[in-house]
MARZAVO-46973 format. One record per residue: residue number from 0; x, y, z of N, C-alpha, C in turn. Coordinates in steps of 0.1 Angstrom, whole numbers, plus 2048, in hexadecimal, padded with zeros to 3 digits. Layout:
N
     k   n.xx   n.yy   n.zz   ca.xx   ca.yy   ca.zz   c.xx   c.yy   c.zz
   NUM      X      Y      Z       X       Y       Z      X      Y      Z
...
This chain:
218
     k   n.xx   n.yy   n.zz   ca.xx   ca.yy   ca.zz   c.xx   c.yy   c.zz
     0    C17    7DF    532     C25     7E4     535    C25    7F2    53B
     1    C2D    7F4    545     C2E     801     54C    C38    809    545
     2    C34    814    53E     C3D     81D     537    C43    827    541
     3    C4E    82E    53D     C54     838     545    C4A    842    549
     4    C41    846    53F     C37     851     542    C2D    84C    54C
     5    C28    840    54B     C1E     83B     554    C24    838    562
     6    C31    834    562     C37     832     56F    C39    83F    576
     7    C3D    84A    56F     C3F     857     575    C31    85C    57A
     8    C27    85A    572     C1A     85E     577    C16    857    584
     9    C18    84A    585     C14     843     591    C1C    847    59D
    10    C29    849    59B     C32     84E     5A6    C2D    85C    5AB
    11    C29    864    5A1     C25     871     5A5    C18    871    5AD
    12    C0F    867    5AA     C03     866     5B1    C06    861    5BF
    13    C0E    857    5C1     C12     852     5CE    C18    85D    5D6
    14    C21    865    5D0     C27     86F     5D8    C1D    87A    5DC
    15    C13    87C    5D3     C09     886     5D6    C00    883    5E2
    16    C00    876    5E6     BF8     873     5F2    C00    86F    5FE
    17    C0D    872    5FD     C15     870     608    C1A    862    60B
    18    C18    858    601     C1C     84B     603    C2B    849    600
    19    C2E    84E    5F4     C3C     84D     5EF    C40    859    5E8
    20    C4D    85C    5E8     C51     868     5E0    C5F    864    5DA
    21    C60    867    5CD     C6C     864     5C5    C70    870    5BE
    22    C7D    872    5BD     C83     87D     5B5    C8A    877    5AA
    23    C85    879    59E     C8B     873     592    C90    87F    589
    24    C9B    87D    582     CA0     888     579    C96    889    56D
    25    C93    895    56A     C89     898     55F    C8E    893    552
    26    C9C    893    550     CA1     88E     544    C9F    880    541
    27    C9B    878    54B     C99     86A     54A    C8C    867    543
    28    C83    871    541     C76     86E     53C    C73    877    530
    29    C6B    872    527     C66     87A     51C    C5B    883    521
    30    C57    88D    519     C4C     896     51D    C40    88E    520
    31    C38    892    52A     C2C     88C     52E    C21    890    524
    32    C18    887    522     C0C     88A     519    C03    893    521
    33    BFF    89E    51A     BF6     8A8     520    BE8    8A2    522
    34    BE2    8A5    52D     BD4     8A0     530    BCB    8A7    526
    35    BC3    89F    51F     BBA     8A5     514    BAF    8AD    51A
    36    BAB    8B8    513     B9F     8C0     516    B93    8B9    513
    37    B88    8BB    51B     B7B     8B5     519    B70    8BF    51D
    38    B64    8BC    519     B59     8C5     51B    B56    8C6    52A
    39    B52    8D2    52F     B4E     8D4     53D    B40    8CE    53F
    40    B39    8CC    534     B2B     8C6     536    B22    8D1    53B
    41    B15    8CE    53C     B0B     8D8     53F    B08    8D9    54E
    42    B0F    8D1    557     B0B     8D0     565    B15    8D5    56F
    43    B1D    8DE    56A     B26     8E5     574    B1E    8EC    57E
    44    B21    8EA    58B     B19     8F1     596    B18    900    594
    45    B0C    905    596     B0A     913     594    B0E    91B    5A1
    46    B0A    916    5AC     B0D     91D     5B9    B10    912    5C3
    47    B1C    90C    5C3     B20     902     5CC    B1F    907    5DA
    48    B19    8FF    5E3     B18     904     5F1    B25    902    5F9
    49    B2D    8F8    5F5     B39     8F5     5FC    B44    8F1    5F1
    50    B50    8F3    5F5     B5B     8F1     5EC    B67    8EA    5F2
    51    B65    8E4    5FE     B71     8DD     604    B74    8D0    5FD
    52    B7E    8C9    602     B83     8BD     5FB    B7C    8B0    5FE
    53    B72    8B1    607     B6A     8A5     60B    B5C    8A6    605
    54    B59    8A0    5FA     B4C     8A1     5F4    B42    897    5FA
    55    B46    88F    603     B3D     885     609    B35    88B    615
    56    B38    897    619     B31     89D     624    B2D    8AB    621
    57    B21    8AF    625     B1B     8BC     622    B18    8C2    630
    58    B1D    8CE    632     B1B     8D5     63F    B0C    8D6    642
    59    B08    8D2    64D     AFA     8D2     652    AF2    8C6    64E
    60    AF8    8BD    645     AF1     8B1     642    AF3    8A6    64C
    61    AEA    89C    64D     AEA     893     658    AF2    886    654
    62    AF6    884    648     AFC     877     644    B08    879    63A
    63    B0D    86E    636     B18     86E     62C    B12    86B    61E
    64    B18    86F    614     B14     86C     606    B13    85D    604
    65    B0A    859    5FC     B08     84B     5F9    B11    847    5EE
    66    B15    83A    5EE     B1D     835     5E3    B2B    831    5E8
    67    B33    82C    5DF     B41     828     5E2    B4A    834    5E4
    68    B4F    836    5F0     B58     841     5F3    B66    83F    5ED
    69    B6B    849    5E7     B78     848     5E0    B80    855    5E4
    70    B8D    854    5E1     B95     860     5E2    B9D    860    5D4
    71    B9F    86C    5D0     BA6     86F     5C3    BB2    878    5C7
    72    BBE    874    5C3     BCA     87B     5C6    BD3    87B    5BA
    73    BDA    886    5B8     BE4     887     5AD    BEB    894    5AE
    74    BF2    897    5A3     BF9     8A4     5A2    BF5    8AB    595
    75    BF7    8B8    595     BF6     8C0     589    C05    8C3    584
    76    C08    8BF    578     C16     8C0     573    C16    8C7    566
    77    C22    8CC    562     C24     8D0     554    C29    8C4    54C
    78    C2B    8C6    53F     C2E     8BB     536    C3C    8B6    539
    79    C45    8BD    540     C52     8B9     544    C52    8B1    551
    80    C46    8B0    557     C45     8A9     564    C47    8B2    570
    81    C48    8BF    56E     C4A     8C8     579    C3D    8CB    580
    82    C3C    8C9    58E     C30     8CC     595    C2B    8DB    594
    83    C1F    8DD    593     C19     8EB     592    C12    8EE    59F
    84    C18    8F6    5A7     C13     8FA     5B4    C08    905    5B3
    85    BFF    905    5BC     BF5     910     5BC    BEB    910    5B1
    86    BEA    905    5A9     BE0     904     59F    BD2    902    5A6
    87    BC8    908    5A0     BBA     906     5A5    BB4    8FA    59E
    88    BAF    8F1    5A6     BA8     8E5     5A0    B9A    8E4    5A5
    89    B91    8E6    59C     B82     8E5     59F    B7D    8D7    59A
    90    B75    8D0    5A2     B70     8C3     59D    B61    8C3    5A0
    91    B59    8BD    597     B4B     8BB     599    B47    8AE    593
    92    B3C    8A8    597     B38     89B     593    B2A    897    596
    93    B25    88D    590     B18     887     594    B19    87F    5A1
    94    B0E    87D    5A8     B0F     875     5B4    B0F    866    5B0
    95    B0E    85E    5BA     B10     84F     5B8    B04    84A    5B0
    96    AF9    851    5AF     AEE     84D     5A7    AEE    852    598
    97    AF8    85A    595     AFA     860     588    AF2    86D    586
    98    AF0    874    591     AE8     881     590    AF0    88C    595
    99    AF0    897    58D     AF6     8A4     591    AED    8AD    599
   100    AF2    8B4    5A2     AE9     8BE     5A9    AE9    8CA    5A1
   101    AE2    8CA    596     AE1     8D5     58D    AD3    8D6    587
   102    ACD    8E2    586     ABF     8E3     581    ABD    8DE    573
   103    AC8    8DD    56B     AC7     8D8     55D    AC7    8C9    55C
   104    ACB    8C2    567     ACB     8B4     566    ABE    8AE    569
   105    AB8    8A8    55E     AAA     8A2     55F    AAB    893    561
   106    AB6    88E    564     AB7     880     568    AAE    87D    574
   107    AA5    873    573     A9C     870     57E    AA3    869    58A
   108    AB0    866    589     AB8     860     594    AB7    86A    5A0
   109    AB8    864    5AC     AB6     86D     5B8    AC2    876    5BA
   110    ABF    882    5C0     ACA     88A     5C5    ACE    884    5D3
   111    ADA    888    5D7     ADF     884     5E4    AE2    890    5EC
   112    ADA    893    5F7     ADB     89F     5FF    AE8    89F    607
   113    AEF    894    608     AFC     893     60F    B08    894    606
   114    B06    896    5F9     B11     897     5F0    B14    8A5    5EC
   115    B20    8A9    5ED     B25     8B7     5EA    B25    8B9    5DB
   116    B2B    8B0    5D4     B2B     8B1     5C5    B35    8BA    5BF
   117    B3D    8C1    5C7     B46     8CC     5C1    B51    8CE    5CB
   118    B5D    8D1    5C6     B68     8D5     5CF    B71    8DE    5C8
   119    B77    8E7    5CF     B81     8F0     5C9    B8E    8EF    5D2
   120    B99    8EB    5CB     BA5     8E7     5D2    BB0    8F0    5CC
   121    BBC    8F0    5D3     BC8     8F6     5CE    BD3    8ED    5D0
   122    BDC    8EB    5C6     BE7     8E2     5C8    BF2    8E8    5D1
   123    BF9    8DE    5D8     C03     8E2     5E1    C10    8E5    5DA
   124    C1B    8E6    5E1     C28     8E9     5DB    C2D    8DE    5D2
   125    C28    8D2    5D4     C2C     8C7     5CB    C22    8C5    5C0
   126    C18    8CE    5BF     C0E     8CC     5B4    C03    8C3    5B8
   127    C02    8BE    5C4     BF9     8B4     5C8    BEB    8B9    5CC
   128    BE1    8B1    5C9     BD3     8B3     5CD    BCE    8A6    5D2
   129    BC3    8A7    5D9     BBC     89B     5DE    BAE    89E    5E3
   130    BA5    896    5E0     B97     898     5E6    B90    88B    5E8
   131    B86    88C    5F0     B7E     880     5F4    B70    882    5EE
   132    B6B    877    5E8     B5E     878     5E1    B57    86A    5E1
   133    B4D    868    5D8     B48     85B     5D5    B4A    859    5C7
   134    B4A    84C    5C3     B4B     849     5B5    B3E    84D    5AE
   135    B3F    855    5A4     B33     85A     59D    B2C    84F    595
   136    B1F    84F    595     B17     845     58D    B17    849    57E
   137    B15    83F    576     B13     841     568    B05    847    566
   138    B02    84D    55B     AF5     853     558    AF3    854    549
   139    AE6    854    545     AE3     855     537    AE5    863    532
   140    AEA    865    526     AEC     872     520    ADE    879    51F
   141    AD4    872    51A     AC7     877     519    ABD    86F    520
   142    AB9    873    52C     AB0     86B     535    AA3    868    52E
   143    A9E    871    526     A91     870     51F    A91    864    515
   144    A9D    863    50F     A9E     858     505    AAC    851    508
   145    AAC    849    512     AB9     843     517    ABF    83A    50C
   146    ACB    83B    50B     AD2     832     501    AE1    833    505
   147    AE8    83D    501     AF6     83F     504    AF7    843    513
   148    B00    83D    51A     B02     83F     528    B10    843    52A
   149    B12    84E    532     B1F     853     535    B25    84B    540
   150    B32    847    53F     B38     83F     54A    B3B    848    556
   151    B3E    842    561     B42     84B     56D    B4E    853    569
   152    B4D    860    56D     B58     86A     56A    B57    875    574
   153    B62    87D    575     B63     889     57D    B68    894    575
   154    B61    89F    576     B66     8AB     56E    B70    8B3    576
   155    B7A    8B8    56E     B85     8C0     574    B86    8CD    56C
   156    B89    8D8    574     B8C     8E5     56E    B99    8E9    575
   157    BA4    8EA    56D     BB1     8EC     573    BB6    8F9    56E
   158    BBB    902    576     BC0     90F     571    BCC    914    579
   159    BD5    919    572     BE1     920     578    BE6    92A    56E
   160    BE9    936    573     BEE     941     56B    BE5    942    55E
   161    BEB    941    552     BE3     942     546    BDE    935    540
   162    BE1    92A    547     BDD     91D     543    BD0    918    549
   163    BC7    913    541     BBA     90E     546    BB6    902    53E
   164    BB3    8F7    546     BAF     8EB     540    BA2    8E6    546
   165    B98    8E2    53E     B8C     8DC     542    B8C    8CD    53D
   166    B8B    8C3    546     B8C     8B6     541    B84    8AC    54A
   167    B85    89F    548     B7D     896     54F    B86    88A    552
   168    B84    884    55E     B8C     878     562    B82    86C    562
   169    B87    861    55D     B7F     855     55C    B85    84A    565
   170    B7E    83F    567     B82     835     570    B86    828    568
   171    B90    821    56E     B95     815     567    B8B    80A    567
   172    B8B    802    55D     B83     7F6     55D    B74    7F8    55A
   173    B70    804    556     B62     807     554    B5E    803    546
   174    B55    7FA    545     B50     7F5     537    B4A    800    52F
   175    B44    80A    536     B3E     815     52E    B48    81F    528
   176    B55    81E    52C     B5F     827     526    B5F    826    517
   177    B60    81A    513     B62     817     504    B57    81D    4FB
   178    B4B    81D    500     B40     821     4F8    B3C    830    4FA
   179    B43    837    503     B40     845     505    B45    84E    4FA
   180    B3C    857    4F5     B3F     85F     4EA    B4A    869    4EE
   181    B49    86F    4FA     B52     879     4FE    B60    873    501
   182    B60    868    508     B6D     861     50A    B73    85C    4FD
   183    B6A    856    4F4     B6F     851     4E7    B75    85C    4DF
   184    B71    868    4E0     B76     873     4D7    B85    876    4DB
   185    B89    871    4E6     B97     874     4EA    BA1    86B    4E2
   186    B9C    860    4DC     BA5     857     4D5    BB0    852    4DE
   187    BBC    850    4D8     BC7     84A     4E0    BCA    852    4ED
   188    BC8    85F    4ED     BCB     867     4F9    BC1    864    505
   189    BB7    85C    502     BAE     859     50D    BB4    851    518
   190    BBF    84A    515     BC6     842     520    BCA    84B    52C
   191    BCE    857    529     BD3     860     534    BC7    866    53C
   192    BBB    864    537     BAF     869     53E    BAA    85F    548
   193    BAF    853    548     BAB     849     552    BB4    849    55E
   194    BAD    849    56A     BB5     849     576    BBB    83B    579
   195    BC4    83A    582     BCA     82E     586    BC5    82A    594
   196    BC1    81E    596     BBD     819     5A3    BCA    817    5AB
   197    BCB    81C    5B7     BD6     81B     5C0    BD3    814    5CD
   198    BDD    80F    5D4     BDB     809     5E1    BD6    814    5EB
   199    BCD    811    5F3     BC9     81B     5FD    BD4    81E    607
   200    BD3    82A    60C     BDD     82F     616    BD8    82D    624
   201    BE1    82F    62E     BDE     82C     63C    BD3    835    641
   202    BD2    841    63C     BC8     84B     641    BBA    849    63B
   203    BB8    83E    633     BAB     83C     62D    BA4    831    634
   204    B96    831    633     B8E     826     639    B90    81A    630
   205    B8E    80F    636     B91     802     62E    B87    800    622
   206    B7C    807    623     B72     805     618    B74    810    60C
   207    B7D    819    60E     B7F     824     604    B89    81F    5FA
   208    B88    824    5EE     B90     821     5E2    B98    82E    5DF
   209    BA4    82C    5DA     BAD     837     5D6    BB0    836    5C7
   210    BAE    841    5C0     BB2     843     5B2    BBC    84E    5B0
   211    BC6    84C    5A8     BD0     856     5A6    BCE    85B    598
   212    BD0    868    596     BCF     86E     589    BD7    87B    588
   213    BE1    87B    580     BE9     887     57E    BE3    88F    572
   214    BE4    89C    573     BDF     8A5     569    BEB    8AC    563
   215    BED    8AB    556     BF8     8B1     550    BF4    8BD    547
   216    BF8    8C9    54A     BF5     8D5     543    BFF    8D7    538
   217    BFA    8DA    52C     C02     8DD     521    C07    8EB    522
């Protein structure tokens, strides 16, 4: 069932990528659920070489990042649904093989010299952000003694004024979500940490996938 909150989130995502825009009275909705905080993990880039919104290309590299190319779009909102403009949104993630470009990552999966792995964005006047990347691969929490495997996810660090949120976005339909310790710790609030798969827009390649995810700051 589509609730008012989920409908508003979806409409916001569509508006954030230029497909549709709706103006709804704020009194028609209850307060939005705040996006839950999660660990930044140990692999935040130390010295990212690039920070533009296309993670699939690296300046000076000869090719494009390997894996399923996706775009992620959404808005940064307050709990009343008001867009937050000028918020800084940093994202980082593993490549399609499940490997971070970080000296502490001992995962034997290969690095991808064509994958940027990090972006630093700023929301527009409607609170919108958007970036192009690859769907991150799953990876074992402890490569030496593999057992628990983290599902595909993207790390977000969102800041504006005195508000700061570090969190993670997950993908819908992933079997590994249910068994993940970090995702499981969210309990019922985990639902708002999962992105929504959306129809592709006209400016995307036919092979690309689009995921929408709004970030609600308490």
